[in-house]
N, C-alpha and C positions, 0 to 999 in steps of 0.2 A: 514188366506188365504188358499183356497184350491189349490191344486197344480194339476190341468188337464194337459192333453196331449197338451198344448199350446207351443208357440215358446219359451215362456220364460222358459219352463221345459227343451228345448234342451241344452245339456251340452255346446256348442259352443256359443250360445245366453247367457244362463245363466252365463258361466264363464265371458263373456264381460261385463254383468250386475253387477255382483259381485265386478268385477274389478272398475268399474264406481261409485258405492256407496262407496266401499273403497277410491277410489280416492278422492270423495267429503268428506270423513273423514278426510284425510290429508288435504286437502284444507282448512277444518275449524281450524285443529290443526296449520298450517302455518298462518293462520289469526289471531289467538290467540296471537301467537309470535310476528308477524310483524305490528300489527295494531297500537300498542301503541307508535312505534317509531316516526312516523308522528304526532300523535295526541298531543304528549308531547310537542311540538313547541307551541301550544295555550293553551291546557288544564290548565296548570299550571297558564297562564295569566289571565283566566277567572273564575277559580275556587280557593278559597283560600286554599292553601297547602303548609305544609313545606316540606323541603328537604327530611326528613324521609317520610313523608306521599306520596309524589312523588314516591320515590323508592318502596314504599309498594303498590301503586297502580299498578305500573309494575310488581312487584314481586307477586302481588296476583293471577295472572292467573297461576304462577308456585305454589303457595301455593295451590290454589285449585285443582290443576291438582296432588300435593302432597297427599291431602286428599282422592281425588277419585280413585287414583291409589292403595292405601292401601286396599280399600273395592271393587272396581271393580271386583277384580278376584274372591272375596267370592261370590258377588252378580251373577257374570257371570257364577259361579258352580252351583248356587242357582237355578235361574230364566232361566238360558239360556243365550247364546251369543246375539241372535237376538234382545231380550227385551232390552238388555243393549245398543245395537247399536240404539234401537229407544229413548231410554231415553236420550243419549248422545245428540241426534238431539233438542230434546225438551228443554234441559237445554241451549243449544247454544240461541235457538231463544228467550228464556227468558231472558237471559242475555243481548242480545243486546236492549232490551225493556227497562230494568232498566239503562243500562248505558246511552242511549240516553235522557233519562227525569231526570237524576241526576242533582243537584245543589250542591252538598256538598260531603265531603269525605266519610262519611258513606255509601251512596246509590252507589257511585262509587266503594267503595270496595266490596260491596255485589254483584254489577253486575259483576266486574272483577273475584270475585271468583267463580261465577256461571259459567263464562265463561272458567275458569280454571278447574272446574268440569267436564263440558263436555269434556275439552281436554285430561285430565287424563283418564276418561271412553274412550274415542276415541282410545288413545295411547296403552290401555291395550287390549281393546276387539276387534278393528279391524286387527292387526296383529294376534292375536289369532285366528279369525274368518278365517283370509286367510291361516294362518298354517295349521288349521284342515279342511280345505274344498279344498285346490289346491292340485295338485299331486306334487312330489318331482322335476320334471323338470320344473315347472313352478311356484314354490313356492318364488325362488329368484326375478322373474319378478314380481310377485305381490306384495311382499314386496317393490319393486322398485319403483313401480308405485304409491304407498302409499307415499313412499318418497318425489317421484317427485312432486306429487300433494301439499305434504307439502310445498316443496319450491316454487312451483307456488302460494300458497297460500300467502307466504312472499312477491312475487312479487306483487301479486295483491293487498295486503293491501299497499305496496309500491306506486303502479301507482295510487291507490284510494287517497292516502296521497299526492302525487305530484300534483294531478288534483286539489284538494281543497286547497293546497298551493298556487298555482299559483292563484285561485280566490279569497283566503284571502288576498294575497299581493297585488292583483291589487285592490282591496275594500279599503285595507289600505292607499294606495297611493293616491286613489281619496278622501280619509276621510278628508285631509288636516290638519291633527292634531287634529281632533275632537275625543276626547276620548272614548264618548259614542260609534261612529260609528266603531271605531277600534276594541272596545271589543266586540261588536255585530257580526263583521267579524270574528274575532278569535273564538268566540263562536259557530257560525254557521258551521265552517270549521271543528272542532274537532266531533262535533256531528253527521256531515254528513258523516264523515269517517267511524264512527262505524255503522250507519244506512245503509250504502251502501252493509255492508256484510251479510245483513240477509238473502237475497235470496238464496244463497247456502245453508245456515244452514235451511230453509225450505225445500229444494228439498232433502237434506240428510235425514231429519226428514221423510218425505213422503215416500221416494224411499225404508227405511229401512223396511217398513212393507212387501214389496214384496219379501224379503229375506227368506229362509228357514234355519232351524236350522243346526247347524254343525254335520257331521256324527260322531265325536269323542265324542262330548257331549251326543247324542242320545245313541251311544254305551253304555258308561259309565253309563247312566240311565236303562239300559236293553232295551231299545226300538230298537231292532236289525233290524226289518221290516224298520222302519222309517231311522235308520243310512244307510241301504243299499240305501233307495230310494234317502236320501240326496245325498250320494255319486255319483248315477247314473246321477242326475241332473247336477253335476260339472265336471264329468270326464266320459271317456268311461266306457262301460259295464265292459271289460275286466280288466281294471284298478281298477274299483269298487270292483270286485271281489278280485283281489289281495291285496287289501288294507283292505278289510274284513277279509280276510284270516290272514293277519299279526296282525291285531287288536286281532282277536280269540287266535292267538298263543301266542302273549305277555301276554294277561290277563291269558292263562292257565299256563304259564311259572310264572308268578308272583304269582297265587295260589298254584301252586307246590312248589315254594320256600318258601312260608308262611307256607307250612305244613311241610316241610323239617326242618324249624327253629323253628317250635312250636310257630309260632306267626304271625303276619299279616304282617311282615317286616319292619324293623326300617327305618325311615326317615333320620337316620345319616349314612345311608350306603354311600360307596363312589361314587355309580351310581347316588345319589341324591345329595350330598352335593357339590362334586367337580365342576358339571356343575352349580349347583345354586349359589355358590360363584363367580365361572368366569363370569356369567352373570351380578351379581351383581355388580362386580369390574368394568366391561366393561360400565354398563349403568351410574353408578356413574362418572368414568372418562370421559364418553362422554359428561357430563355437564360441568366438570371443564376445558375443553378446552376453555370455555368462549362463546360457541356459541350462546346461547341465548342471553347472555348481549350485544354482539357484534350485532347480529341483532336487539335487542330491543332499542339499544342507538346508533346505526350507525349514524344517523343523527347528533346527539350530539357530537359523536366522531370525525365526519369530520369536524364539525363547531370548534372545539376545536382545531383543526390541522390547522386552518387557512382558511377555505372555506367560502365561503358567503352562505346565507341559500339556495338560488337557486341551487348552484353549490353543495352544499352539498346533496340536493334531488337528484340532478342528479346522483352523484357518489353513493349514496344510492341505488338508482334503477340499476345502472350497477351493482354493486356487487351481489345483489338479482337476476338479471337475470342470470349472471353468476353462480349462486347458481343452480338456474333452470337445466340450459344448462348442467353442469357438473353432476347433478344428473342421466341426460339421460346417459351419459358415463358410471357412475357407474352402472346405471342397465344394460346396453349392457354387461359389463365385469364381473357382479358379479358371474354369473352361468358359465363363461367360465375360468377367471383367478382364481376365489376363493375368499372366505371371509378372509382368513388369508393375501393374497397379496395385497388386496386393504385396509385393515384396516392399514396394516404395512406402506403402501406408504402414505396413508393419514394423518397418526398421525405424520409421519415425517416432511411433508409440512407444517402440522400446527406450529411445533416447530420453523421452519425458520421464519414462518410469523410474529408470536406473538413477537418474540425477534427482528424482523426487527422493527416492531411497537414500541415496547418498546424502542429502541434506537433513533427514531426520537422524540418522546415525551420528552426523557429524555434531549434531546439536547437543548430544550428552557424551559422544567420545571423547571430544575434543578437551573435557573438563575431567578426564580419569588423572589420578596421581598415583605415582609409584612408590609404595611403602616397603621396598625391599629390605632397607635398614631396618624397620621395625620387626618385621618376619625373621632375619637373621637372629636377632636376639632371644627369640622364641626357639629357636632350634636345640634341641636336647639330644646329643650325640649325633646321629643322623637322620633325626625325626622331626616332624612338626605336627603338633595337634592344636587346632583351632576349633572355636565355636561360633555361633551366630554373635555371641554376646562381644567377642573380640572385634568384628567386624563393625559391630555397632559403637565400641568404645574409640575406634579409630576414625570413624565418621564425624563430619562436621555436624554443629548441632542444627537440630530442623532439617536435615538434609533428607528424610524418607527412607525408604529402603535403598539398601546399598550392596553391590556386588564386589567380590574379590576374585581376581582372576590370577593364577599364578603359574609361571613357566618355569618349570624346573628340571633338574636331570640329577642322576647318579653317574657322573663319569662321561655318558654317551647317552644320546637320544634324549632330546627335550620332551618333557610330559606337562600336560595341562590340568590342573585342578581349579575348581570353583567353589565358592561359598558365597551365599547370599545371607542377609542379615535376618531374613525370614525361615531360613533354613531350621529345621527341629533336629536333625543327624548333624554331629560334629565331623569335622574333616579332619583325616589321619594322613599324613604323608610318610610314607615309610618305604625302604628298599624292598625288591624282591631277593630271593635267597642268593642268586647269583651276584648280586650288589650289596649283600649286607654289611659288607665293611667299607664301601666308598662313601665320600662324604656328600652331604646333600648340598648342591648349587641352586641357589634360586637367580634364575636368570633376570626376571622383573616380576613384580607383583603389582598389578594395577587395581586401584580402588576406585570404583566408579559408581554413579548414582543409576540404580534401577529405573528406568523412565516408566511413567504409568503405562498401564495396559492400553489405555488408548492409543498411544504411540505405536504399540504393536498392530493394532488394528489400522491405523494410518499406513504403516509400512504393508501390512497385508494389502491394502488397497492399491498401492503402488505394485507391488508384485503381482496383483490381479490384471492391472492393466499391460505390465510386462508379458504376462502368459496370454492374454487376450491379443495382444498385438503379435506376439511370436506364432501362436497358433493359428491366427488367421492368414499370416503372411509368410514369412521364413519358413515355420514348420511345414505348409504344405507345399511351397514353392521349391525348396531347397533338393528334395528328392527329382522333382521333375527337371532341374537345372542340371542335376547330376547325370541324369539318363539322356536328356533330351537334346543338349548341348554338344555331347561327344559324338564325333563322326563313328560309322560303324567300324571302321578299320582299327581305331585305337579306343573302342568304347570300354571293353573289359578292363584293359590294363591303365586308361586314363580314369574310369571310375575308382579304381584301387588306389592311385596315387592321390586324387582328390581327397578320397576317404581317409588316406593316410595322414595327410594334411590336416583334415578335420579332426581326427581322433586324436592326432599328435597335440593339436591346441587343446583340446579337452582334456587330455591327460596332463598337460602342463598346468593348465587352470586350476584343475581339481588338486593336483598335487601341491599346490604352494597356497591353496586356500586358506586352510587353518594356521599355516605358520605366518602368513601374510597379516590375518585378521587378529592374530595374538599378538604381532608385533605393532601394526599400524592401525588396527581397525577395519571395521566393517566398509566404513564408507569410502576407503582407499579402493576397495575392490569394485565397488559400485561405478566410482569416477573411472576406473580403467575401461571398464564394460562400455560406459557412455560414450567413451572416445573412441573405441574401436566401432561401435554402432554408427557413428557417424559417418565413418568409412564404408559402412556396409551400406547405408542409405545413398550416398553418392554413388557408388557401383550400380546400385539398382536404378537410380534416375537415369544417369548419363552412359551406361555401357551395356545393359541387359536388353538385347532385342526382344520382341513379343514371339512367341512360339506357339500360342494357341491354335488349334485346329490344324496343325500342319504333321504331315506323315514325318518320320525321322529321315526319310530320304529328302524331303523337301527342305526341313531345317539344314541340313548337310549342305545342300547347294547355296543357301543364302550365305554361308562363309567362304563360298568360292566364287571370286569375281568373274571367272569365265564362264562360269555356268549360271550364276544369279540372273 
């Protein structure tokens, strides 16, 4: 792309354009996280998946992000930030095409992995791009917009899901119990949810071609004239000159220091190790709050708390809209109150929220009863047929609505089936064709009271507090911590490693979520998240320095005792 004296090359216009592309990147990352929540309601009913495979499909997007976050920094250093932004958009569009045409676990997994690869590249390169292009005064705003659009992407995914849920439920009601029509409606719903998000992916991919390379990458490659031109495209001439001088001064200081120490300068120096480790701890603990699992399984969590499918979808949307709105609050405050204040306040609120949700789940999950023996007597051959009247017969007198959760397998791969005493449709557990002769093994069958719907709204309130606290604190600050704390020399590789830990933690939590709650209950996961977030709170209060209003070069000097 040539950079003539067009409106696009003026600082004011170009900065807005840059933020639009970065915002689309955040939107796609949010869609990656949020779209599976609604799709799960129907995907597992039309595609033969075990419990573990369902968890893997959800976790695959985080697994793909883990892989790409490890290598994205290396490739961003090698080929440049701009080319990696283009590649991330291409991967997203390809992933949607594969997912929509999938009919089995393998292709679904490939599509979700590609979606994750796209998200991982976006998570590394877009904050890196913003940090290296925007001025110190607008860097917080730029990262905030990325996070805001990430939350908006989650809302957009939720709205998309709600729309197709309404369509599917209406079609199911009209099907009159016809299994083929019901399956067709469910299949159409989840495929349409994924297809609807291809359009912002295409816009991001095409728009990335009009970006220029970042000035700091060009400077490190010795292309000083291009670096100066790229700076002048994004900031005023005076600001561009000042930042060029700072880059040259820091490069000269590094060279002089290397000569003085008779070497190239060890990466094990405090100025590199301390900010690197701090960023890694923050990025890892950011995921152990449970944020991606809460957003990915929100509909499932609310249904388990006693809400109907429609009300759960409404609660899901409410919480995600709040996520978006509170991100605006975080963006408005991050350059005024600072990173440390928002992160401390946000993590404190998350601790209160997850412990409150754990209390409500424990109140009814602690009374569940395993009735595997009764179910074993009902097995005919290798099939099990149950109706709501069976659940009522096994329920204690006056217990109200009861739910039955069955973890079973046919030789390998546990599956989960549920039946509520108010359901109209019966439950049939039968093997697929490839397991036609294998015996049915019931791992456990928990009979538990369905909590009243007000419990679901209490849980929704605590999850709203969780999201509000996260959005205004960690959600905004984490991307700044990632890009600001890393010194220039290790920024790309360091951000990749930190995001590898971030996505690795997210993948692990998402992968074990369904098996864990099936065996131990939802309260166990909320307690785990509460303990991890306490560590996050302590890190924010006692170890995180304040970086607001400082250039990247000034921040780097604060970690070097000889230069501070």
